[in-house]
N, C-alpha and C positions, 0 to 999 in steps of 0.2 A: 761732488768731487772738486777739489780746488787745484787748478792747474797753474804752474809757475813756469816762467822762462828761465832757462839755464844760462848762466854767464860763465866766462872763464875766470882765472885767477886775477885778471886785470879789469874785471867788471865789464867785459865786452860780450854782448849777446852772441850766443852760438847758433841760434836757430832751433835748438832742442827744447821741447816742452815736456814736462813731467808732472805727475800728480805730486803735490807738495810733500807729503810724507814719504813717498818713494824717493824723491830727490834728496830728502834728508838722510834716508837710510843708505842711499848710494854714495853719500858724501859729495854731492854735486853743489857747485856754487849757485846761489840764487840771491834775489834781492828782497829786502824787507824795509819797513818804514816804522818810525816811532816818533813820538812828540812829547814834549813837556807842555803843559797847559798852565798858564799863570794868570791869576786874577789881578785886579787893580791894587790889591794890598800886597802883591808880590808873593803870594802863597802859591804852592804847586798842587795841582790836582793829581791824585793817584787813584787808581781803580783796583778794586779787589777782584781778581779773576774768579770765575765760577768754579766750583769744586769739580765740575764735569770736564774741565779743560785738560787736554792731553799734556801740555807743558805748564808747569808752575801753577797747578790748581790751588785755589784759596790764597794765593800770594798777591801782595800789592805790587803794582807796576805802573809804568808809563802806558799811554795809549799807543797802539800800533798793531802791526800784523804783516802778512805777506803781501808782496806786490803780485797781483794776479797776472796771468798771461795776457799780453797785448795792452797792458796798462802801464802808464808812466808812474814813477814814484809820487809825483805831485797828485795825480789822480787817486792813487792808492791811499795816501794819507787823508785826503778829503773824504774818501769812502769810509775808511776805518773810523774816523772821528764821527761821521754822521751815523754809521751803524751802531757804534758802541755807546755814544753819548747823546745822540739825537740832535746835534748842532751842526751848523754849516760853518766852515772856515774857508777863508780865502788864502791861497798860497801865493806869496811874493818872495822876492829875494831876501827881504829882512827876516822872513820866517825860517829860512834854511840855515842850519847850523853846520853840518858836515856830512861826510860819507865815511862810515867806519867799517873797516875790514875785520871780520872775526879772525881769531887766531886758533880757534878750536879745531882739532883734527876731524872730529865727527859732526861738526855743525858749521858748515861753510856758507857764509852769507855776507853781503854788503848791506849795511843798515844806513838808510837815508834818514837823517835826524832833523827835526823841526822844533820850533817853539811857536806857540800861539797865545795871544792875550785875549781873555774873555771877561765878560761882565755877568757871569752866572753864579748863583748860589748853588750849593751842593744839591739841594732838593729840586732845582730847576732842570737838571739834566734828565733826559729820558733814556735811561740805561737799557741796554739790550740784555735781557735776563739770561739768555743762552751763553753770553760771554762774561757778564759781570754780576757780582753780588751787590756791590755798593761803590760809591766814590767818596773821597774825603780830601779836603785841602790840608796841606802840611806846610809849615815854614821850611825854608831851606835849612835852617839850623836843626830842625827836628829830623829831616831826612839825613843830614850828615851824622847826627847822633845815632840813628837807627843803623846806619852802615858801620859806624865805629863800634857799636855794641854787637855787631854781627847778627842782627835780628833776622832769623831765617824766614820770617813771614814776608820779607821784601825781596823781590827778585834782584834788586841792585846790591843786595848784601853779597852776591856772588861775583860782582864786577871786580876787575883788577883795580887796585887803588889808584893808579895814575889816571886811568880813564874816568873813574868816578869823580876824583877831585878836580879834573879839568872841567867836567860838566857842572860841578858845584860852583866853581869860580865863574863860569859863563852865566849860570843862573843868577848869581849875585850881581854881576854887571847888568844884566837885563832888568833885574829888580830895581837897581839904582836908577836906571834910565826911566822906567815907568813911574816909579814912586817919587822921583824928583821933578816930574813935569809940572 
């Protein structure tokens, strides 16, 4: 059973703890984490979710998950990356992108977003088979095209355009920073 801490609409802890899916069903605010993973070529790693997943089975997405009870977002993203991809990441201020507040009436959460730079090939990740079927690097341009084609195999195809394109521009800036070093 996965327990999460409940926050209010201002992202302040309330002291209430619920099972994750119960919190979702009740429409309670909670915290999640996600990250972009970029290699030295400026490509983005996406992961194909296992077909057994409750949300978005078989779809390609960023790495992430729920912030467990008594866990900080920084601890949660380190745990999620280690569990799902088998690698360690260090969280520092330069890895933190933003905190996004969902606007969905039936799925209320604050998403802590990160970016990590790695030097791994696809086959070097030790993926968690219960969570993922595979990982693959994509260029930012390929990701943008998948969104524009409304490719339903990608969870970001459901993102609102403004949020998606803000993320694309941020990824381009980060790619320019690492590829021009």
